[in-house]
C-alpha positions, -999 to 999 in steps of 0.1 A, spaced: 0 0 0 29 24 8 39 24 -29 4 39 -38 8 69 -16 32 99 -18 55 98 12 41 132 23 5 123 17 -21 134 42 -53 118 55 -84 136 66 -117 121 77 -146 116 100 -157 85 118 -174 78 151 -177 114 160 -139 120 155 -123 142 129 -88 131 118 -61 151 102 -28 132 100 1 122 78 -6 89 59 17 71 83 -13 71 107 -32 49 83 -3 24 81 -1 23 119 -39 17 122 -38 -11 97 -8 -27 113 -24 -26 148 -57 -42 137 -68 -76 124 -76 -73 87 -113 -78 77 -104 -112 61 -94 -125 95 -123 -110 114 -149 -124 90 -162 -90 78 -175 -93 42 -152 -65 31 -155 -52 -4 -144 -21 -23 -160 -4 -53 -147 25 -73 -177 47 -79 -161 77 -97 -129 86 -115 -122 122 -126 -91 129 -147 -75 161 -159 -40 157 -174 -17 147 -145 -43 151 -118 -71 128 -108 -97 122 -81 -111 88 -73 -141 79 -51 -141 45 -36 -168 29 -13 -155 3 12 -181 -19 29 -175 -37 62 -140 -27 70 -129 -24 107 -166 -22 118 -174 7 94 -185 14 59 -163 41 43 -166 66 15 -131 75 4 -119 103 -18 -84 100 -31 -65 129 -49 -37 117 -72 -9 133 -92 12 117 -119 49 123 -113 76 108 -135 50 84 -151 37 71 -118 4 79 -102 6 86 -65 -21 94 -40 -13 127 -23 -44 129 0 -72 107 13 -104 121 27 -130 97 41 -163 94 60 -169 63 81 -203 51 94 -209 19 115 -215 -12 93 -251 -23 94 -250 -58 107 -277 -83 101 -287 -103 132 -274 -138 132 -299 -167 129 -295 -178 165 -303 -143 177 -334 -142 155 -345 -176 168 -340 -166 205 -360 -134 199 -389 -152 181 -390 -179 209 -395 -153 237 
């Protein structure tokens, strides 16, 4: 993932009532400190919903579902430098993932 981001990239976002403004290293630290969705059983999936391109600048919108207990809308700003596209900033909004009740919970509720 580090190769996708400019070394001086910044991250800004909102999740759980917190607003974040931090160097991209904070994202790396968060990912390293937490179990990935594949290990926690979250049905994580990403969808690119928009790409805007103007010469050597671009903006990408990506929706992430079920990742670390949240659904995210991410906005990435990129620049092309020396033939390589690099993300220079990430802005996001996170909302708690809507979880479906498991079958046992449904059965227990219906039985009472």
